[in-house]
BASE-156878 format. One line per 10 residues: number of its first residue (from 1); for each residue x, y, z of N, C-alpha, C. Coordinates in nm, 2 decimals. Example, Ala and Ser with C-alpha at 12.3 -4.5 7.8 and 13.67 -1.06 7.14 Angstrom:
1	1.32:-0.57:0.78:1.23:-0.45:0.78:1.32:-0.33:0.78; 1.28:-0.22:0.71:1.37:-0.11:0.71:1.29:0.00:0.79
//
This chain:
1	-7.96:0.99:7.83:-8.00:0.94:7.96:-7.87:0.88:8.02; -7.85:0.90:8.15:-7.73:0.85:8.21:-7.75:0.71:8.25; -7.65:0.64:8.27:-7.65:0.50:8.31:-7.70:0.48:8.45; -7.69:0.58:8.53:-7.74:0.57:8.67:-7.89:0.56:8.67; -7.95:0.64:8.59:-8.10:0.64:8.58:-8.15:0.50:8.52; -8.08:0.45:8.43:-8.12:0.32:8.37:-8.11:0.21:8.48; -8.01:0.22:8.55:-8.00:0.11:8.66:-8.11:0.13:8.76; -8.14:0.25:8.80:-8.24:0.27:8.90:-8.38:0.23:8.85; -8.40:0.27:8.72:-8.53:0.23:8.67:-8.54:0.08:8.66; -8.44:0.01:8.62:-8.45:-0.14:8.62:-8.47:-0.20:8.75
11	-8.40:-0.14:8.85:-8.42:-0.19:8.99:-8.56:-0.17:9.04; -8.62:-0.06:9.00:-8.76:-0.03:9.04:-8.86:-0.13:8.98; -8.84:-0.16:8.86:-8.93:-0.26:8.79:-8.91:-0.40:8.85; -8.79:-0.43:8.88:-8.76:-0.57:8.93:-8.83:-0.58:9.07; -8.82:-0.47:9.15:-8.89:-0.48:9.28:-9.04:-0.48:9.27; -9.09:-0.40:9.18:-9.24:-0.40:9.17:-9.29:-0.53:9.11; -9.22:-0.59:9.02:-9.26:-0.72:8.96:-9.27:-0.83:9.07; -9.17:-0.83:9.15:-9.17:-0.93:9.26:-9.29:-0.90:9.35; -9.32:-0.78:9.37:-9.43:-0.74:9.46:-9.57:-0.79:9.40; -9.58:-0.76:9.27:-9.70:-0.80:9.20:-9.72:-0.95:9.20
21	-9.61:-1.02:9.18:-9.62:-1.17:9.18:-9.66:-1.22:9.31; -9.59:-1.16:9.42:-9.63:-1.20:9.55:-9.77:-1.17:9.59; -9.82:-1.06:9.54:-9.96:-1.02:9.56:-10.06:-1.12:9.49; -10.02:-1.15:9.37:-10.10:-1.25:9.29:-10.11:-1.38:9.36; -9.99:-1.43:9.41:-9.99:-1.56:9.48:-10.08:-1.56:9.60; -10.07:-1.45:9.67:-10.16:-1.44:9.79:-10.30:-1.44:9.76; -10.34:-1.36:9.66:-10.48:-1.36:9.62:-10.53:-1.50:9.57; -10.44:-1.56:9.50:-10.48:-1.70:9.45:-10.50:-1.79:9.57; -10.41:-1.79:9.67:-10.43:-1.87:9.78:-10.55:-1.84:9.86; -10.58:-1.71:9.87:-10.70:-1.66:9.94:-10.83:-1.72:9.87
31	-10.83:-1.70:9.74:-10.94:-1.75:9.67:-10.96:-1.90:9.68; -10.84:-1.97:9.68:-10.85:-2.12:9.69:-10.90:-2.16:9.83; -10.85:-2.09:9.93:-10.90:-2.12:10.07:-11.05:-2.09:10.08; -11.09:-1.98:10.02:-11.24:-1.95:10.03:-11.33:-2.05:9.95; -11.28:-2.09:9.83:-11.35:-2.19:9.76:-11.36:-2.32:9.83; -11.25:-2.36:9.90:-11.25:-2.48:9.97:-11.35:-2.48:10.09; -11.34:-2.37:10.16:-11.43:-2.35:10.27:-11.58:-2.35:10.23; -11.61:-2.28:10.12:-11.74:-2.27:10.07:-11.80:-2.41:10.03; -11.72:-2.49:9.97:-11.76:-2.63:9.94:-11.79:-2.71:10.06; -11.70:-2.70:10.16:-11.73:-2.78:10.28:-11.86:-2.73:10.35
41	-11.88:-2.60:10.35:-12.00:-2.55:10.41:-12.12:-2.60:10.34; -12.12:-2.61:10.20:-12.24:-2.66:10.13:-12.26:-2.81:10.16; -12.15:-2.89:10.17:-12.17:-3.03:10.21:-12.23:-3.04:10.35; -12.19:-2.96:10.44:-12.24:-2.96:10.57:-12.39:-2.93:10.57; -12.43:-2.83:10.49:-12.57:-2.79:10.49:-12.65:-2.91:10.43; -12.60:-2.98:10.32:-12.67:-3.09:10.26:-12.69:-3.20:10.37; -12.58:-3.22:10.45:-12.59:-3.33:10.55:-12.69:-3.29:10.66; -12.70:-3.17:10.69:-12.78:-3.12:10.80:-12.93:-3.13:10.76; -12.96:-3.11:10.63:-13.10:-3.11:10.59:-13.17:-3.24:10.62; -13.28:-3.25:10.69:-13.34:-3.38:10.72:-13.39:-3.45:10.60
51	-13.41:-3.58:10.62:-13.45:-3.67:10.50:-13.59:-3.64:10.46; -13.68:-3.61:10.56:-13.82:-3.59:10.53:-13.84:-3.46:10.45; -13.75:-3.36:10.47:-13.76:-3.23:10.39:-13.72:-3.26:10.25; -13.61:-3.34:10.23:-13.57:-3.38:10.09:-13.68:-3.46:10.02; -13.75:-3.55:10.10:-13.86:-3.63:10.04:-13.98:-3.54:9.99; -14.00:-3.43:10.07:-14.10:-3.33:10.03:-14.06:-3.25:9.90; -13.93:-3.22:9.90:-13.89:-3.14:9.79:-13.88:-3.22:9.66; -13.83:-3.35:9.67:-13.81:-3.43:9.55:-13.93:-3.53:9.55; -14.01:-3.53:9.45:-14.12:-3.62:9.43:-14.07:-3.74:9.36; -14.06:-3.85:9.43:-14.02:-3.98:9.37:-14.13:-4.03:9.28
61	-14.09:-4.09:9.16:-14.20:-4.14:9.07:-14.26:-4.27:9.14; -14.40:-4.27:9.13:-14.47:-4.38:9.19:-14.47:-4.50:9.09; -14.43:-4.62:9.13:-14.42:-4.73:9.04:-14.57:-4.77:9.00; -14.59:-4.80:8.87:-14.72:-4.85:8.82:-14.73:-5.00:8.85; -14.84:-5.03:8.92:-14.87:-5.17:8.95:-14.96:-5.23:8.84; -14.91:-5.32:8.77:-14.99:-5.39:8.67:-15.07:-5.50:8.73; -15.20:-5.50:8.71:-15.29:-5.60:8.77:-15.26:-5.74:8.71; -15.26:-5.84:8.79:-15.23:-5.98:8.74:-15.35:-6.03:8.66; -15.32:-6.10:8.55:-15.43:-6.15:8.47:-15.52:-6.25:8.55; -15.65:-6.25:8.52:-15.74:-6.34:8.59:-15.71:-6.49:8.56
71	-15.72:-6.57:8.66:-15.69:-6.71:8.64:-15.80:-6.77:8.55; -15.76:-6.86:8.46:-15.86:-6.93:8.37:-15.95:-7.01:8.46; -16.08:-7.02:8.41:-16.18:-7.10:8.49:-16.15:-7.25:8.49; -16.17:-7.31:8.60:-16.14:-7.46:8.60:-16.24:-7.53:8.52; -16.20:-7.63:8.45:-16.30:-7.71:8.37:-16.39:-7.79:8.46; -16.52:-7.79:8.42:-16.62:-7.85:8.50:-16.61:-8.00:8.47; -16.59:-8.08:8.57:-16.58:-8.22:8.56:-16.72:-8.28:8.56; -16.75:-8.36:8.45:-16.88:-8.42:8.45:-16.88:-8.55:8.53; -16.98:-8.57:8.60:-16.99:-8.69:8.69:-17.01:-8.81:8.60; -16.92:-8.90:8.60:-16.93:-9.02:8.52:-17.01:-9.13:8.61
81	-17.12:-9.17:8.55:-17.20:-9.27:8.62:-17.13:-9.40:8.61; -17.11:-9.47:8.72:-17.04:-9.60:8.71:-17.15:-9.70:8.67; -17.11:-9.80:8.59:-17.21:-9.90:8.56:-17.26:-9.98:8.68; -17.38:-9.99:8.68:-17.44:-10.06:8.79:-17.43:-10.21:8.77; -17.38:-10.28:8.86:-17.36:-10.42:8.85:-17.49:-10.49:8.91; -17.55:-10.56:8.83:-17.68:-10.63:8.87:-17.64:-10.76:8.92; -17.67:-10.78:9.04:-17.63:-10.91:9.11:-17.75:-11.00:9.09; -17.72:-11.12:9.04:-17.83:-11.21:9.02:-17.84:-11.30:9.15; -17.96:-11.32:9.18:-17.99:-11.40:9.30:-17.94:-11.54:9.28; -17.88:-11.60:9.38:-17.83:-11.73:9.37:-17.95:-11.83:9.36
91	-17.93:-11.93:9.28:-18.05:-12.03:9.26:-18.08:-12.09:9.40; -18.20:-12.11:9.42:-18.25:-12.17:9.54:-18.22:-12.32:9.54; -18.15:-12.37:9.64:-18.12:-12.51:9.64:-18.23:-12.58:9.72; -18.28:-12.68:9.66:-18.39:-12.76:9.72:-18.33:-12.88:9.80; -18.37:-12.88:9.92:-18.32:-12.99:10.01:-18.39:-13.12:9.97; -18.31:-13.22:9.95:-18.37:-13.35:9.91:-18.35:-13.44:10.04; -18.46:-13.50:10.07:-18.45:-13.59:10.19:-18.37:-13.71:10.16; -18.29:-13.75:10.26:-18.21:-13.87:10.24:-18.30:-13.99:10.26; -18.26:-14.10:10.20:-18.34:-14.22:10.21:-18.34:-14.27:10.35; -18.22:-14.26:10.42:-18.21:-14.30:10.55:-18.21:-14.18:10.65
101	-18.32:-14.14:10.69:-18.34:-14.02:10.78:-18.37:-14.07:10.92; -18.33:-13.99:11.00:-18.35:-14.02:11.14:-18.50:-14.00:11.17; -18.55:-14.07:11.27:-18.70:-14.05:11.30:-18.74:-13.91:11.34; -18.65:-13.84:11.41:-18.68:-13.71:11.46:-18.65:-13.60:11.36; -18.60:-13.63:11.24:-18.56:-13.53:11.14:-18.69:-13.47:11.08; -18.69:-13.34:11.06:-18.81:-13.28:11.00:-18.82:-13.32:10.85; -18.94:-13.34:10.80:-18.95:-13.37:10.66:-18.94:-13.24:10.57; -18.88:-13.25:10.46:-18.86:-13.14:10.37:-18.95:-13.16:10.25; -19.04:-13.05:10.23:-19.13:-13.06:10.12:-19.07:-13.00:9.99; -19.08:-13.05:9.88:-19.02:-12.99:9.75:-19.10:-12.86:9.72
111	-19.02:-12.77:9.67:-19.08:-12.64:9.63:-19.13:-12.65:9.49; -19.25:-12.62:9.47:-19.31:-12.62:9.34:-19.29:-12.48:9.27; -19.23:-12.48:9.15:-19.21:-12.35:9.09:-19.34:-12.29:9.04; -19.35:-12.15:9.04:-19.47:-12.09:9.00:-19.51:-12.13:8.85; -19.63:-12.10:8.82:-19.68:-12.14:8.69:-19.61:-12.07:8.58; -19.56:-11.94:8.60:-19.49:-11.87:8.50:-19.36:-11.93:8.45; -19.30:-12.02:8.54:-19.18:-12.09:8.50:-19.20:-12.22:8.44; -19.33:-12.27:8.44:-19.35:-12.40:8.38:-19.35:-12.39:8.23; -19.30:-12.49:8.16:-19.29:-12.48:8.01:-19.43:-12.48:7.95; -19.45:-12.40:7.85:-19.58:-12.39:7.79:-19.61:-12.52:7.71
121	-19.74:-12.56:7.71:-19.78:-12.68:7.64:-19.76:-12.66:7.49; -19.71:-12.76:7.42:-19.68:-12.74:7.28:-19.82:-12.71:7.21; -19.81:-12.62:7.11:-19.93:-12.58:7.04:-19.94:-12.68:6.92; -20.06:-12.73:6.91:-20.08:-12.83:6.81:-20.06:-12.77:6.67; -19.98:-12.83:6.59:-19.96:-12.78:6.45:-20.08:-12.79:6.37; -20.10:-12.68:6.29:-20.22:-12.67:6.20:-20.21:-12.79:6.10; -20.32:-12.85:6.09:-20.33:-12.96:5.99:-20.31:-12.91:5.85; -20.22:-12.98:5.77:-20.19:-12.93:5.64:-20.32:-12.94:5.55; -20.33:-12.85:5.46:-20.44:-12.85:5.37:-20.43:-12.96:5.27; -20.53:-13.04:5.24:-20.52:-13.14:5.14:-20.49:-13.09:5.00
131	-20.41:-13.15:4.92:-20.38:-13.10:4.79:-20.51:-13.09:4.70; -20.50:-12.99:4.61:-20.62:-12.97:4.53:-20.63:-13.09:4.43; -20.76:-13.13:4.41:-20.79:-13.24:4.32:-20.80:-13.19:4.18; -20.70:-13.23:4.09:-20.70:-13.18:3.95:-20.74:-13.29:3.86; -20.83:-13.26:3.77:-20.87:-13.36:3.66:-20.82:-13.30:3.53; -20.74:-13.37:3.45:-20.69:-13.32:3.32:-20.80:-13.32:3.22; -20.78:-13.24:3.11:-20.88:-13.24:3.00:-20.88:-13.37:2.93; -20.98:-13.39:2.85:-20.99:-13.52:2.77:-21.04:-13.49:2.64; -21.00:-13.58:2.54:-21.05:-13.57:2.40:-21.11:-13.70:2.35; -21.12:-13.80:2.45:-21.17:-13.93:2.41:-21.31:-13.96:2.43
141	-21.38:-13.86:2.48:-21.53:-13.89:2.52:-21.60:-13.92:2.39; -21.70:-14.02:2.39:-21.77:-14.06:2.27:-21.86:-13.95:2.23; -21.92:-13.87:2.32:-22.01:-13.77:2.28:-21.94:-13.65:2.21; -21.81:-13.64:2.21:-21.74:-13.53:2.14:-21.74:-13.56:1.99; -21.74:-13.68:1.95:-21.74:-13.72:1.80:-21.63:-13.65:1.73; -21.51:-13.65:1.78:-21.39:-13.59:1.72:-21.34:-13.69:1.60; -21.33:-13.64:1.48:-21.28:-13.72:1.37:-21.13:-13.74:1.38; -21.09:-13.85:1.31:-20.94:-13.88:1.31:-20.88:-13.78:1.21; -20.75:-13.75:1.23:-20.69:-13.66:1.14:-20.67:-13.73:1.00; -20.69:-13.65:0.90:-20.67:-13.71:0.76:-20.52:-13.75:0.73
151	-20.50:-13.86:0.66:-20.37:-13.90:0.63:-20.33:-13.83:0.49; -20.23:-13.75:0.48:-20.20:-13.68:0.36:-20.18:-13.79:0.25; -20.24:-13.77:0.13:-20.22:-13.87:0.02:-20.07:-13.88:-0.02; -20.00:-13.77:-0.03:-19.85:-13.78:-0.07:-19.78:-13.86:0.04; -19.81:-13.84:0.16:-19.74:-13.92:0.27:-19.77:-14.07:0.25; -19.89:-14.10:0.21:-19.92:-14.25:0.19:-19.84:-14.30:0.07; -19.83:-14.22:-0.04:-19.75:-14.27:-0.15:-19.60:-14.28:-0.12; -19.55:-14.19:-0.04:-19.41:-14.19:0.00:-19.38:-14.28:0.12; -19.49:-14.33:0.18:-19.47:-14.42:0.29:-19.43:-14.35:0.42; -19.47:-14.23:0.44:-19.44:-14.15:0.56:-19.53:-14.19:0.67
161	-19.48:-14.22:0.79:-19.56:-14.25:0.90:-19.48:-14.21:1.03; -19.55:-14.19:1.14:-19.48:-14.15:1.27:-19.58:-14.10:1.37; -19.53:-14.06:1.49:-19.61:-14.02:1.60:-19.59:-13.87:1.62; -19.70:-13.80:1.63:-19.70:-13.65:1.66:-19.76:-13.63:1.80; -19.69:-13.54:1.88:-19.75:-13.50:2.01:-19.77:-13.35:2.00; -19.90:-13.31:2.02:-19.93:-13.17:2.01:-19.97:-13.12:2.15; -19.92:-13.01:2.19:-19.95:-12.94:2.32:-20.05:-12.84:2.29; -20.17:-12.85:2.35:-20.28:-12.76:2.32:-20.33:-12.70:2.46; -20.37:-12.58:2.45:-20.43:-12.51:2.57:-20.58:-12.51:2.55; -20.65:-12.58:2.65:-20.79:-12.60:2.64:-20.86:-12.51:2.74
171	-20.95:-12.43:2.70:-21.02:-12.33:2.79:-21.12:-12.40:2.88; -21.17:-12.32:2.97:-21.27:-12.38:3.06:-21.40:-12.42:2.99; -21.42:-12.37:2.87:-21.54:-12.40:2.79:-21.52:-12.53:2.70; -21.40:-12.59:2.71:-21.37:-12.71:2.63:-21.32:-12.68:2.49; -21.30:-12.55:2.45:-21.25:-12.52:2.32:-21.10:-12.49:2.32; -21.03:-12.54:2.21:-20.89:-12.52:2.20:-20.86:-12.37:2.18; -20.76:-12.32:2.25:-20.72:-12.18:2.24:-20.58:-12.16:2.17; -20.50:-12.25:2.19:-20.36:-12.25:2.13:-20.31:-12.39:2.12; -20.23:-12.41:2.01:-20.17:-12.54:1.99:-20.02:-12.52:1.94; -19.93:-12.61:1.99:-19.79:-12.60:1.95:-19.74:-12.74:1.94
181	-19.64:-12.76:1.85:-19.58:-12.89:1.83:-19.49:-12.93:1.94; -19.52:-13.04:2.01:-19.44:-13.08:2.12:-19.33:-13.18:2.07; -19.38:-13.27:1.99:-19.29:-13.38:1.93:-19.32:-13.40:1.78; -19.23:-13.39:1.70:-19.25:-13.40:1.55:-19.24:-13.55:1.51; -19.31:-13.58:1.41:-19.31:-13.72:1.35:-19.19:-13.73:1.25; -19.13:-13.62:1.22:-19.02:-13.63:1.12:-19.06:-13.59:0.98; -19.19:-13.57:0.97:-19.25:-13.53:0.83:-19.34:-13.41:0.85; -19.32:-13.31:0.78:-19.39:-13.19:0.80:-19.54:-13.20:0.76; -19.57:-13.29:0.66:-19.71:-13.30:0.62:-19.79:-13.37:0.73; -19.73:-13.47:0.79:-19.80:-13.53:0.90:-19.82:-13.44:1.02
191	-19.72:-13.36:1.05:-19.73:-13.26:1.17:-19.83:-13.16:1.14; -19.84:-13.10:1.02:-19.94:-13.00:0.99:-20.08:-13.05:0.99; -20.10:-13.18:0.95:-20.23:-13.24:0.95:-20.28:-13.26:1.10; -20.19:-13.30:1.19:-20.22:-13.32:1.33:-20.26:-13.18:1.39; -20.18:-13.08:1.37:-20.21:-12.94:1.43:-20.35:-12.89:1.38; -20.38:-12.91:1.25:-20.50:-12.85:1.20:-20.62:-12.93:1.25; -20.61:-13.06:1.27:-20.72:-13.14:1.32:-20.75:-13.11:1.47; -20.64:-13.10:1.55:-20.66:-13.08:1.69:-20.73:-12.94:1.72; -20.70:-12.84:1.64:-20.76:-12.71:1.66:-20.91:-12.71:1.63; -20.96:-12.83:1.56:-21.10:-12.84:1.53:-21.18:-12.93:1.63
201	-21.11:-12.99:1.71:-21.17:-13.08:1.81:-21.24:-13.01:1.92; -21.33:-13.08:1.99:-21.39:-13.04:2.12:-21.33:-13.12:2.23; -21.32:-13.07:2.35:-21.26:-13.13:2.46:-21.34:-13.12:2.59; -21.32:-13.21:2.68:-21.37:-13.20:2.82:-21.27:-13.11:2.90; -21.31:-13.00:2.95:-21.22:-12.91:3.01:-21.16:-12.97:3.14; -21.04:-12.93:3.18:-20.98:-12.97:3.30:-21.05:-12.91:3.42; -21.04:-12.97:3.54:-21.11:-12.92:3.66:-21.01:-12.92:3.78; -21.03:-12.82:3.87:-20.95:-12.81:3.99:-21.06:-12.80:4.10; -21.06:-12.91:4.19:-21.16:-12.92:4.29:-21.30:-12.91:4.24; -21.32:-12.97:4.12:-21.46:-12.97:4.06:-21.49:-12.85:3.98
211	-21.41:-12.75:3.97:-21.44:-12.63:3.89:-21.36:-12.63:3.76; -21.42:-12.60:3.64:-21.35:-12.60:3.52:-21.24:-12.49:3.52; -21.13:-12.52:3.45:-21.01:-12.43:3.45:-20.93:-12.46:3.32; -20.88:-12.35:3.27:-20.80:-12.36:3.15:-20.67:-12.44:3.18; -20.63:-12.53:3.10:-20.51:-12.61:3.12:-20.45:-12.65:2.99; -20.32:-12.68:3.00:-20.24:-12.73:2.89:-20.26:-12.88:2.89; -20.26:-12.94:2.77:-20.29:-13.08:2.76:-20.21:-13.14:2.64; -20.14:-13.25:2.65:-20.07:-13.31:2.54:-20.16:-13.42:2.47; -20.17:-13.40:2.34:-20.26:-13.49:2.26:-20.17:-13.57:2.17; -20.16:-13.70:2.18:-20.07:-13.78:2.09:-20.16:-13.83:1.97
221	-20.10:-13.82:1.85:-20.16:-13.87:1.73:-20.06:-13.95:1.65; -20.10:-14.07:1.61:-20.01:-14.16:1.54:-20.06:-14.18:1.39; -19.97:-14.17:1.30:-19.99:-14.19:1.16:-19.93:-14.33:1.12; -20.01:-14.43:1.09:-19.96:-14.56:1.06:-20.03:-14.61:0.93; -19.94:-14.66:0.84:-20.00:-14.71:0.71:-20.04:-14.85:0.73; -20.16:-14.89:0.68:-20.21:-15.03:0.69:-20.16:-15.11:0.57
//
């Protein structure tokens, strides 16, 4: 291939490449201008659309209204009864006439209180009952014929002597029911002789207001050597 052809071929490609680049730049600018215009047109359309149409198209969410809780019931106030103050009537003052009164002054009569306010008459105290008349038993009556207690022979030989007091329970029939040593003579033989003798005696029973009654009675017995 000759050098002339190579140069021509190179020149042709150079020219065509420039034309392709120029064409591409024009197409790019055309697309950019179209895209820009299309965007402006869409914004204009959005601005022209009325608000009520948009409200119909877009359903806005309805806010939920939460009901307020009911108010608590007010406490019932109980009526407090106030203490009633009892007013006492003032005492009635009785007018006392002065010793030196004028002759034209009206006389003042004293007010007599009703019978319910008068002090009650004292009730007579009941007369005390007289004390009961008590007659103690007796062992000294002649008709009883009570023998003397025997003196123990051993006590005589030993010189024992003394006074014994025996407490005896005498029934309403005059018979001894129980006997106990109230005071000892200091010698057992003398004491036992007195107890045995007293339980064999007869007695005049004691009386209360004239009626026989069982009573305790102290009987003294003396042992004396002659």
